[in-house]
N, C-alpha and C positions, 0 to 999 in steps of 0.2 A: 539388775545392773548390766547384766550383759546384754540387752538390750540399749540401755542408753550409751553403751561404750561401742556397740556396730554403726550406732544412729551418728555419735560422732564422728568415727573415721569416715563415713561417708561424705562428710561434710567437710571434711580436713581438706587441706590446701591440694596435697598431693592427689586427692579424689577429684576435684573441681579442674587441676589441669589433663585430666586424663579428657576431658573434651574439648576436640579437636578446633569449635569458635574461643573458645576462651584463651587457649594456646595462641592463637592468631591475633585476637585482638592483645593479647599481651604484647608479641613481639612488636606490633605495630605501636604499641604506646611508649613502648623502652624507644624505638626510632623516633616517633613525633617525639619524646621528652629532651633530645640532643638538639634535633634540626627546628623545631618551631622557636626555641627561645632566640636561636642564631637566626631565623627569617625576620623574627618580630622584631629583632633588635635591628635589623640591618632596613628592611622595608616594612616599616609599622603602618598602620590602616588596616580598614576592610577592603578599598577597592585593589584590584589588580596593581603591582607597582608599576610605574611609566618606564624605569629603569628594567623591566624584562620584557617590555614588549619590543617588537619589531615592524618599522612601517613599511610596511610590502606595499601599499597606495600608490607610491613611486613607480616603484620596479613593473608592479601592475600596467599600471597605464601607460609606460614606456613601452611594453610588450604590446600590450592593446593598440596603440599608436602604428606601431613595425607594423602589426599583423595587418592593420586597415591599410596603412600604405602600401605593403607589398603584395595585397591579398589577387591584385592584378595584374602581377608582373612574374612574382617569384616562381621558379621552378616548382617547388613543392606546392604551389598554389596551384600551376597552372595544370601540371602534367598527374599531379596526384587528386589533391581536395577537389578540383576544379571538375574532373572527370566523374568523382564521385556525386559532386553536386548536379553535374549535369545530368547523371545517371539517374538520380531519383526525380528531378524537376519532368523531365522525359515519362518516366514509368508514371510517377503519379497522373500527369497531362495524360497520358493513355488510357489509364481505367479510368478517370474521372471522362472523359469522351466516350469512352465506350457504354458508359453507365448513361450518359447524356443523349448518346444515339438511340439507345435501345427501350428510353422513354419508361414513364411513371409506371405503364402497364407494365413492360416487361420486365424491368427489375422484381415488382410487385410480383409476377406471375413465376419468375426464377426463383426467388424468395421460397416462395410457398413452395416450388417445384420440389427443392432440397429437404426443406421442414417434411415434405409429405413425405418423400422417399427415406428420410432418415428418421423419425418419430411418428409417422401417421397422421392423420386427415385431422386431427386437432391442435396438434402444433401447427401445422399447415396454416389453418385457419387465422389462429394467434399471428402468424407473421406475416401475412397478408392485410391483415387489421393493424399491426404496428406499421407496414410501409404505408396505409392508406390514411394513418391518421398523422405520419409525418409532412404528408402533404395538403391535409385537411388543414393544419395547423401553419402553413405558411411555411413550411421548412424544406421543401421537397431540394432545391439546389444546395444549399448549408447541408444539408443530411446526403446528399452524394457525393460531396467533396470531403468530409470525414470518412465517410465509406469509402474513396479513393484513396486516402493517405491511409488509412488502415488496410486495405488489400496491400500495397506494397510494403509497409512497416512489418506486419504480421510475416509476411513472406520471407521477408530478410531477417526478422527474429528467430522464425523457425529454423531458418537454414544458419543463420550464426550460433543459435544455441544448440542445434542438434550435431552437429559439427564439433562444439568444445565439448559437449556430454559424449561424443564418440572416443573424443581423445583420452576423457577422464573415466569415460568406462570400459577402456580396453589399458591404461595404463594406471597403477598405483602412484609414476611419481606425479604424472599430470593432474591424476584427485585430487593429491596434499595440494601441487601448485596452485589447482584452481578454486578449491574448498572455501581458504581464508575470504580471497576475491569476490566469491558467491553471495558468502554469507554477509559479506561488509554491502556488497553492493543490493542485497534485498532490505537491508536494515533502513535505507539510503532516501528521505523523503524525493519525490519527483522532483521539487521545484531545483533540488541541488544539480541537476543533470541539465537543466536548461544553461546555465552561463556559461559551461567549457564548448560546446557546441557553437552557440551564438559567435564566441570568439573567435572562433577559426572558420564558420561557415555564414557569418550575418544573420539579420533577422529575414525568415523566409522559410519555404518549405523544405527545404534539405536541412537545416538545422532541427526544424519538429521532427521530421523521419527520423533522423539519425539519432536524436534525443529519445525517440519511442521506443528504436532499436535495443538502445544499448539499457533501457530500463524493462523491456520488457523480455529480452533473451535470457537471463539469469535463470529464471523456471523452467524453462526449457531444456537448457543446459543440465539444471540439476535431476530433473526428473529422466533424463535420457541416461544419464550416466547410472542413476539409482537403476532404472531399468533394467539396464545392460549388465550391470554387477549384482542384479539378483536374478539373475536368469537359474533356471533347474541345471544343476551339477549334472544330474544324472541325464539329463539329456545331452548337452554338452558332450561328455565323455563316450556319450554312445555315436555323437553324428562323429567323434572325433578318431574313434576304432574303427571307423568305415572308410578311414582315408582322406578324410576332408580335408584340406586347406584352410588357412585362418580366416581367409577372404568366403571359405563357403561356410565356414562356421558362423560369420559373423551376418551373414547374408539369408542362411537355412534355418539357422538355430536363435542367435542371441536376438535379432533384429525382431524377428515374429513373437519370440515370448516376451516382449517388452511392448507387443501394441497399445496396451491398456494406458503402460506408462507414458508412452511418447502421445497418446492421444489426449491423457490428462494435459501435459506441456501444454500442447495445441492451446487444448482449453485457457490455459493458465495464463497462455502468452498472450490470447487475442483479448482477455477480459483486462490485464494488464498495459495494452497496447491502445485500448480504447479510455482508457483514464487517462493514459498521459497525453493520447493525441487530443484528448479536449483539455490537459494544463497547456500544452504546449501552444494554445491559440494566442497565450503573451506572447510568444514569438513568430509571430505569425503565420501560425498553423491552417486560420481559416477555417473555413467549414462552422458547425454549430458553437463548438468551445468559444468561438471567438464571438459569436451574437452574445451568451451567458456572460463572457468576460466585459462586453460594451454596456451591456444591462446591467449589471453590477457596479461598473463605475460611475452609472449615473443613478443608479438606484432604481434601477425602470424594474421592478419585479415583477411584473405581467411580462415584458417581453422577455427577460432571462425564464421564467418560468415555460413560457412557451417555446425556448430551444432546448430548457432541460426535457421536458418531457420526451421528445425525439431518442434525447441522448439515454434516456433511462430504457425508452421502449427497445433500442438497438443493444443495449447491455442484458437483455432479458432475454431476446429472440435469440442472441448470439450465443448466451450462455447456454441456454435450451437445448438449440441445437447441437452444439460439440457434446454435452453432456447426455444426450439421446444416441449421438455417435459411439461412443465411449461405452455405455451399456448396451448396445447393439452389438459390438465386435467380436469378434469371433464366434455369430452363431450364424445356422445355418443359412445359406443363402434362398430367398424365395424362389418359386420356379418362374422363368421366363423372365426375371428380374431385369436383364440387360433390355429386352425388350421393352419393357415398361418405360425403362430410363429413357430409352430412344423416343418413343413414342410423346412421352412428356417434355422432352427436350425440343420435338417436332413442335408441340401446342407452344410453348414458352417462343420459340424464332416467330410463328406464326401469330402469337400476340404482338410481339414488337412492329412486326413486319404493318400488321395492320394498322397500329398508330400510328409508324412513320406515313404510311399514305393517305392517311386521315387527317396529317398533321396534329397530331393530340398526344407530341412529346414530352410537351411542360406540362407542369400540375395544370389545371384550368384557373382561373383568378376567382372564377364564380361558385369553387367549390371549398374555399377558403374559410376557416371559420377565426376571427381573430378572437382570442383572448386575453390579449395583453389589458385592452380598456377596463373590461369587466375583472378582471385581477386585480388591478391598479385602484378601481373602485373600492374595492374589496380591503384592500391595504389601508386606505383612508381611512374609511369605514375603521379597521381595527385602531388604526392612530388615533382617530378619536375618543375612541370608544373602551379598547382595549389596554392600551399602550399604559396607562397610569390613572387613576381615582376609582378604580373596579372596588366596590365595598369588601371590606373585608380580607379578600385576597390578595387584592394589588392587581395591578396592571404587570403586563407583559417587561416593559420598560424598568418598572419599580423592580422585578426581579431580578435583570441584567444590572442596575446599579447597587442592588444591595449585593449581587455576588459578586460583582466587583468591587464594591467598597471593603466587604466583612469577610471575602475570601482571596481573591485575586489581588490584589494593595498588599494585604499582611503578608502574605505568601512573598510575594516581590521582595517588598521591604525588609524582610529576614531575610532572604538570600542574599540582597545588597548591603545589607548588614553585617553579615557573616566574614570575619577576615579570609581574606581569600585563600589562605593556609588550611584553615580549618574546613574550607569547601573539598579542596582536596585528599583533605585527611578521611571526611566521610564517604567521600567515592572510592577510595582505597577500603577503608573498612568493610564497605558494601560488597564491592567487586571482589576482595579477597574472603568472606564469608561464604559468596555462593559459588564461588570456582577457587583459583588457584592462585600463586603470586603472580603468574604471567598477565591472567584476566587484569587484577588490581593495577598491575604495571600500565596495561595498555588503555585503561578507562584512566589513570592520572596521568598521564601523558596526550591524551586527547583532551581530555580539560585544561590543563595546561597548556595547550596549545592554543585553545582560545583565547586565553589570557594572553600569550605572547602577539597574536595578533589584534591586539588591541579593543577587540569587540566584548569583554568580560561582563559590563551592565545590560547591553541588550540581550545577551545567552542569558544571562541569569530572567531577565525579563521574560523570554520565552521558556525556561526550565521551569519557572513558576508556572506559567499559564499551560504547562505538559504535567504538570505534579497534580493542580486542580484537577484537571479535566479526567488523571486518571484516577485520582481517588473517588471522583464521582462515578467512574465507567466502570472501576470496581465491585464499590458498592451496589450499585445496581444490575450490572451485569452476574457478580454472584448469586444475589438475589434471586433474580429469574433465572440462571442455570439450575439453582436447587429447585426451585419450583417446578421447572421443564423435567428434570429428571426424577422426581417423584409426583410426579402426572401423566401419562401418558395423553389423556385427552387434552391438556395445555400444551405438553411439548405438539401435537398433532397442529391445533391453533397456533402456536408460534411459527412452526417450521415455514410458513408460505411468507411470511411478514420478514423473517431471516435471509431467506435466500433470494429476494428481492433486494432488501437493504446490504447484503453482500454482495450484488452485482453494479450496484449503484456508481459510476465513477464520481470522486474525492469533489471534484467542482460542484456537483448538484447540490451538495448538503448543502452548502452555502445561500441557496436559495430562499428555502425556507427561513432560516433562521435571521436573513436581513428581514423578512415580511414579518418575523414573529417580535423581533426585539432591534432592531435597527443595524448602526453599524459601531464597532466597539470589539472591546477585546473580550468581553462576556459572550456575544455572539459565535465569534471564532472558538471558543472553547466548546458552546453547545454543539455546533457543529463537528468538532471532535468526540464528543462524546457519543453521536450518536451514530459517528462512523465506526467507532471502536466497538461499539455495544455490541452487533451481532456474533463476533469474535469471538469475545469474551464469554457469552451467553452459551454458545454454541461447544467451545472448548469446555467449560463446567461442567454441563449438560453429560457431553460425552465421558468425560472422565469420572464422574461419580456413577453413571451408568453401568459403567465396566470395571468397578469394585466387585471382587471376589464374592460371589452370591454367597457362598459357604459360611466367609467371616458374618454378611450380614444373618444368615439363619442360625449362626451360633449365638451373636449377640440377641439376639430377638428369644431364642429359647433360655436368653439367661435374666430375662425380662426385662431388657433394654425398652426405653420407650422410643418413637419416632425422633424424635429429637437429641435423644443421646446415642442414638444411632448414626446420626448424620455425624454429630459432634464427636464421637471418641471412634467411630468405624471406619464411614465414609471420605470425611474430608481427608484423615490423615495419609490413609491409603491411596487416597485421589491426587497425592501432594504433586508428582511432577506435572500433572494435568495444569492442576492450579497455577504452577510456577509458569507453566508455557502458556496460560491464560494472562498472567501478568505482562509478559514480555511482550505477546501480541498487541495487548491494549497501548503498550508504552510507545512501540513501535508506529501503529495506526495511528494514534493519539498525535505525535509529531508529525504526523504528516499532514495532518492538516489544520495544526495550530500554524504551522507554517502558511499552509495555502491562504492560513484567516489574515497575512499581512492583506488581503485584495479587500477585504471589508474592515479595516481597523484595527487588527489584531496588532500593528506594532512590531518592534523589536528588529526578528532575525528576517520575516516573512516580509517587512514593510523595507529592508534594505535591496535585498533580493529584487522584487518589485520596483524600487525605485531605479537602480541600477539597470534593469532591463528598459524602463522606459524613457530614462533620461539618457543611456546610451553610457552611464557610469560602470562602466563593466569592473573598474576596478574595485569601487564601494560591494557589487553586487559578487565578485568572485573572491572577497573577504568572507562577506555575510554568507555567502556558499559553503566555505572552506568549515567557516563555524558549525555551520548546519550537519555538515560531515561529523564533523569530532562530534557533537552534540549526540547526535544520530549513535554514533559505536560509545560512548562512554555509554549511555540508557542502553543499550543491546546489553553493553557486559555486565552493568550493574544487575540486569534481570536476569540474565541466562544463565543456569548453570550448565557446567562442562560437564562432557561426558566424564574427565575423571570423579570430578567431585559427584557425580550420581550413579557410578559404580561407587563409590565407597559409603556412599550414604545408602546404598542396598546393603 
């Protein structure tokens, strides 16, 4: 009888109400019971009420026309933005002409030299092969254009990010002010940065460079602040006790102690700048990205692959070289290291001069290998034999069609069928359960802003693609991450694949999916899945491997099977890492789903591309603002706040 009574007490309403999640849901249900009938009575229907929309297209069009009309005469453009634009053009042109003057032999020798001094002979050979492959594919000049834009953008991004990080690292008030800004900037898709700079600077290199700087500076700022704030307090106290001024403490202690974080910030800035520089081809950046963009627009997979391979090679080389520099930082310098650098630089100069004297600056046309035609023939063969009609399994086009019919269409139809107020209610519930009321309020306001802008249906279309891609990504990513965590051999085999996939810019993922699936929403989702998988797999595997060995040993001693250990010990203890994997998967999927507008993804991505291509900046800016709101909402719904994490602990 006592047992029954105790059980009944545990199941009684007061016991249930002790659960924080239940209390939150009850409060939300009470608020909804009051507001939903009022909203339904006033604005019935599933679509966002037209009475609650604000037509911003006319003011945006007016502002756009004013900017275009006054771009060459207004003092703000002449004496501020104009000088910035001219400085960017001059800098990029100077770097580009320098690279051309060095010739293909000089640039290749310089790249190999830096890789050799930083990481050894093996990476030096790999770097030389990468540059030679760019020339052999007939992409030497576009590669130099991309590299010139990259150099200027990275230098500016590192400078801006380091200054912001320095301010945040030395001032608590500045850190609190910058943190939400950097958080928001890092969850926004790259496409969201293009339209504002185009509005001010127009189509061309200045807009591309500045969009790249805005996109790539946040990781440098964040890691700089992290390194300065994480400096050893005992060392700082010792330096202060010697009478050092604040400036001396910064230069002699804080910055040297934060060297690894600073170099990691440079590495992340370079990778993000390369990714953005390629995407910025949509607004006139030129280079390799422009070749990919033009090829994808005409569904010329061979030409897109010929330009995509150098992008991947550049990404891998830059990642490996900067990563090796970070690992060697702080090591004892080699004897006569300076003399070796001078001798190697002299050899590079000799190679460049020899190329100039012999008239071999440009890559010889006879040394190029055309892969576009063979690749297109292979794609034509795939179209004829693999797209459809394959016995038993069906073709790739059949898979894409079935995924669209059975998954994408029902999810989109379901979201658009739901009453608008129920979508807001679901967003509020998810955000509040995982965070605080401030998190829920931010997510709801972001989602409501989408309706106010008048792009409710295309935003739900984009959201349906994101949800479908995230579901597949998490299923495959968690399964692969669990396998990698439980098998050292599988983890070693998987590591180089994940390394390469995580260094590839977003744009490149569109090429193989177009070759396999054609154009449409399913290929855009497939590219998003492949792009987000490496991060989900890596975070999941790392989280499971970091579970306390004592807990595993204890469960093993109690006779738990490997499956029971995974389900009852590892997964619960790795919950923070799994939630982080979900958050990163959502953010990365959204970034590529938006770019999928270039290959038939439609929805908000198409509106941005249309606005950029047709000069309809009002349409593009509204879609860009909706993308910002959607990214902010998804981040808040999937990212636990610090307060929630502490309470959960």
